[in-house]
Each structure stands twice: as C-alpha cells, then as structure tokens.
N, C-alpha and C positions, 0 to 999 in steps of 0.2 A: 230762724230762716235767713236773717241778715246779720253780717258781722257787726259787732259792737266795738267801735274804736272811740274811746272816751275823748281823746284829744280833738277829734273832728267835730265834737259837739260842745266844746268849751265856749262859753260866751265871754270869757276874759282869760288873760294869761295868768296861770298860777300852777304851782307844783301839786298835782292831784294827790299823791300818796301822803306827803307830809301834811298837807292841809286837812285831809280826811282824818288822819291819826290825831292831829292836834285838836280837831273839833270834838272827837270822842273824849279826849283828856280834859276838855274844858267843862264837861258836865260832871258834877260832884255827887257822890253817894253819901248818905248818912252811915257812919260806922255802926256795926251791930251793937257795940258796947260804948257807953259814954266814957270819956276821959275826964277825971277829976270832977265828976258829976255834971259835966257839960257835954252837950252833943258835939261830936267831932265829925269831920268830913274828910273824904279822900276821893281822888279820881280813880278811874278804871285801872290805870297803870299801878298806882299805889296799892290798890286792893289786890291785883294779881300778884304783886310781889309779896304782900302780907300772907296770902294763901300759900304761896310757894315756900315761905319760911316756916309757917306754923302748921300746915296740913300735910301729913305724910302721903296721903293718897293723891292729893292734888300735885304734889311734887313728883310722885312716881309716874303719873300719867303725862305730865307736861315737862318732864326732864329734858334738858337740851333744847327747850323751846323758850321763846320770850313772847310777850304780848304783841309787840309790833309785828313780828313774823306771822303770828296767827291772823292778825287784823289785815295784813297786806299780802297774804299768801296768794300767789298767782293761780289762776284756775287750773293750769296744766299740772300744778303740784298738789292740788287739793286731794285728789284721790289717794295718792300715796300717804299723805298726811292723815287722812281718815283711817286708812288701814293700820297705820302705826298707832294712832291714839286708841282705836277700838280694841286692838290687840292688848294694850296695856290695861284698859278698863276691865277686860274680861278676867284679869288676874286678881281683881279686888273681890273681897267677900261681898255678899248681897247687902249687908249693912253698910259697909264702906262705899259701895257703889251708889246707894241711895244718898248718902251724905255728900259724895262727890258731885252728883247731879244737882243737888240743892245749891251748892256753891257755884257751879258752872252757870246755872240758870240765873242766879243772883248777880253774877258778874256780867254775862253777855245778855242783858235784858233788852231785847229788841222792842217788843210791843209796848210795855208800860214804862219805859225809861228813855230809850234813844230814838225811837221811830219818829215821833212828831217833833221832838225838841232839837234833834241833831241831824238825823239822816235825811229826812224829807227836805228840810231847809238847805242842807248841803247840796243835794242834787238839784233842787229847784233854783237856787241862787247862782249856781256855777255852770249849769249846762242848759242847752236848748235841744232837748230831744223832740223828735217829730212823730215818728211812727214806731209802733211796737216792734221790737227786734225779733220776737218769737213768730208773729204772724204776718207782719208787713201789710196789715190792712186797717188797723185802728189807730187813730191819733193819740198821742200822749204828750201834747203840747202844754206849755204854761200860758196863763193869761193873767191880766191885771184886773182886780176888782176896782170898784169906784174909789175906794180909799187908797189906791195904788199898791195894795198888798198883792204880792205875786203868788199865784195859786197853781199847783201842778195837777195834771190829770193822769199822770202815770202812777203805778204802784210798783213797789220794790219787791220783786219775787226772789225768794231764796232758791237758787237752782239746786243746791243741796239742802234738803228740808231741815229747817231749824228745829223742828220737833224731834227729829231723829238725831241730828247733829247740832245740839244747842251751842257748842263751842264755835260754830261757824255763823252764829246769828248776826254778828257785826262785821264779818269779813267783807272787805270792799268788793272783791271780784266774785263774791257769791251773790251779790245783789244786782239783779237784772231789771232795769226799767222796762215795765211791760204794761199792757192794757189791762183793765179790770177783768176782761173775759179770759185772757190767758192765765191770769193769776187767780182765777176763781176756783172754788171747790168743784164746780160742775165741769170744769175743763181739766186743768192740771191737778187740782187737789194737792195731795201730799206725795204725788208720784215722784220717784227718783229715777229720772231717765239717764243719769250720768253713766250708768254701767254700760249702756249701749250707745251713748251719744255724747257729744261735746256741747259745751255752753257757747252761746254767741260771742263771748269775749275770750274764748280759748284761742291760742295762737294758731292752732291747726283747724279751726272751724272753717269748713269750705262747703257748706250746704248749697250756696248759690251756684257753685261750680258743678257739684255732683248730682244735684236734684233739680229736675226741670218739670214745669207744667207741660203736659202733653195734650194735644187736641185730638179727641176721639169723637167721631160722628156716627149717628145711627145709620143703619144699612140702606135706608131709602134716600140718603143724601148723595147727590152726584155732583162732581166738580165743585165742591164746597158750597153748593146751593142748599141753604137751610131755610126752613119756614119759621122756626121758633127756637128759643134757647133750650127747649126741652130736647132738641136733637143733639145737644152738645154734652160732652163729658170732659172735664179738665183735671184729671188725676195728677198727682205728683209722682214722678217716676225717677228712681235712682239708678245711675249707671255704674256697673262694675263692682258694686258692694251693697250691703244693707245697713250701712253705718247709721243712717238717719231714719230707718224704719220705725224705731221706737219713738223718735222725736215727732214724726208725723202723726203717730197714733196718740201720743200723750196730749198733743195740742189740737187733736181732731181737725187737722188742717184740710184734709180732703173733704170732709163733710161741711166744714164752715165755708169753704170756697164755692161749694155748689150754689150757694145763695147769690153768687156774684157772676154767674154765667152770662148775665146781660152785658157785661163789659166785653167779653169775647164775641158775643152775638153781634154787638155793634161794630166791632172791628171787622168781622167777616162780611157784614152787610156793606160796610164802606169799601172793603176790598172788591166787592162785586160792582158797586156803583162807580168806583174810581180806579179802573185799570190804568196801567202805565200810560196808555194813549191819552186818556182823559186828563191825567196829571200833567202831561206835556202840553196839552191844549191850554190848561189853566196857567201854566208858566208863560205861554205866549201872550195870553190875554192880560195877565196881571203884572208881568215882569218880576214876579216873586220867584226865587230859585226853586227848582223842582224839589230838592230835598227838604226845603222849608215847608212847602205845600204839603208834602207827604207826611212830614212830622206833625204838622198842625191837624191834619185830617185824622190821622191814626193815633194821635197822642203818643208818639214814639218816645222811647227813652234813649238818651245819648249814651254811648258806650262808656264814657267816663263819669256818668252820673252816679252819685252816692245813692244807692237804692233805699237807704234809711231815711231819705228826705221826702219821699212821696209815697202815698198809699197805693197799693196794688202794683208797685213798680216792677216787681219780679214777675208777676203774672203777665203784665203787658209786654215786658221784654221777651219772656220765653215764648209767648204766643206770636209775637211779631216775627220771631225766628222761624216758628212753625209755618207761618204764612208767607215766608220769604219776603217780608217787608223790610228787613234790615240784613 
C-alpha cells in the first residue's frame, strides 16, 4: 500500500547492497565432503561457484548469471529473471530437476541458515521501520529488551514465494518488512500476486496515487449526519485501471479496514461539531493558527508526510480529502 524506500528508513549511513551481500558471505557452510579427513567450510559465494563448475544442470540453469546479481536483483527485473530461469529448468529431466532443486535449497537456505543469524539482524540493526508497507495499519517497530538487545517486530515476507522460487529466498528486494498478519498463512499465505501487481519496493509502485479509500454512507444518512459507524463503508477504489485489484484481495485490505471504521466515524463527528465558523472562533480565543487547530482536531496528515511513518495515515489522508478537510 505504501512505497518502500529503504534509504528513508536507514538508522545510519551505509551502502545497503554491498553490506547486505557481505553479510551473507560472512556466514559459512560446512562442505558436503571433508577435505583430507577434516571438515571444510565455504561461504555462499564459494559454494555457488563450486556448483557452477561441477554441476552441469546448475551451470545450465544459471548460465550468464552470478550470485551477486541474483542476490541484488531489482524488483522490476525479477519477473523476467523468473521466466528465464523457469524456462531453463523445464529443459532438465525429472531426475536432474530434483537434483537441481536439492542444490538450490541447500544454497539459498533462508529458514534454517540465514533468517535468524544474518537477515533479521541486518534489517533490525540497520533500519527503523515503523508501519507495515502492505497494510499501513500495524506497527513493525524495533524495541530494546532489558539487556539492551534490539528486537524487531517485523517479519520478512517473500513477495515472490520462496517455496515456488527457492533461488529468490535470499534476494534483498524480494524481502518486504511486513506485519505478522500480512505475512501469515491466513492472509497472504503463499499467494503470488506479482503477476497482477507490483511490490512496494518496485520503482513503478504507485498504489497510493491510484487507489483511494472512498466514503460511502447508508441511504438514511443526510448531509453527512450519521448515528454510528455501521452507517459507513470505506472500500478501496482504484481509478482508471485494475492494477491493484489482486493486491487488495490478497491482503484482504477491504475486510481488514472495516474493523477501523471508528476512525472515520470520529472524523465525521468532529466535522459536524467543528464547522469552519467554530474553528475560526477557536482561533480568536486561543491565538492558535486556524490550520493548526484543524490539524489537531482532525489528526490531519501533512502533504509531505511519509505515510510509512504513521498507522492509518493513508486512510486518514484519503478520507480527509473526501470530507474536504484538506
């Protein structure tokens, strides 16, 4: 729902891509075979190169590719990359295909190798994420325990499902910091919405521009006078395309936001209690500028505010426009 710009969430200056790739290389694998009767170790880059040299199927599928490009591939290039790799995999025999996937899963081991030891610490130590980029409603902040250990509340969602595309299991731009709800099996599950939607970190992602919360009232409401939040509907409506229809369905955004109609109900009650004439009176009484009073009462969002910093910011901004408050 909200664009993911990594640089705006850095808590210190550093080069994101190089640091991420180096952090993966710092973790060692035990080699499948001992050398001179001793256990030998290699990093992910060395293992990739060894597979490329000694496994014909691996070399066939990943020809013209290198590990760094796979790990740092931009989201806008991933779909073409998937098509290219899947086309090559289909040329393998069933036996070779099984052997290939064993090696790929052994190499790009997210869950039992890199997740807790490398990836979560990398995102936790280097970024201050606030709100889930998928739903813009749940916090994904870090906090410190009593022993000063920094703990994250986000989960890293694979926008392109790692079960279907295990070779993207460690790719930086395939990992979206999200809330546990959006990353749960009950919501997104293993759904691949990329065929009809873009990821929040895609350069062309413009959900906020194209999709808006709309205010719909029951038939017995007149002049915005409502008796309860049950008189309100706040569906997401897309203008001039259906590019994000799948996105809205995958994350159940319409259904999940129905539980927060009280936010809109309060805004509408305040609009009834504080017409412009009343706001002008308050300005005369307090000396506080009119726009500041209006902002405080209606919890308005500044035009230049980063919507990823505050929960429900898109809902509040869109409904404020609907009510002509901004």
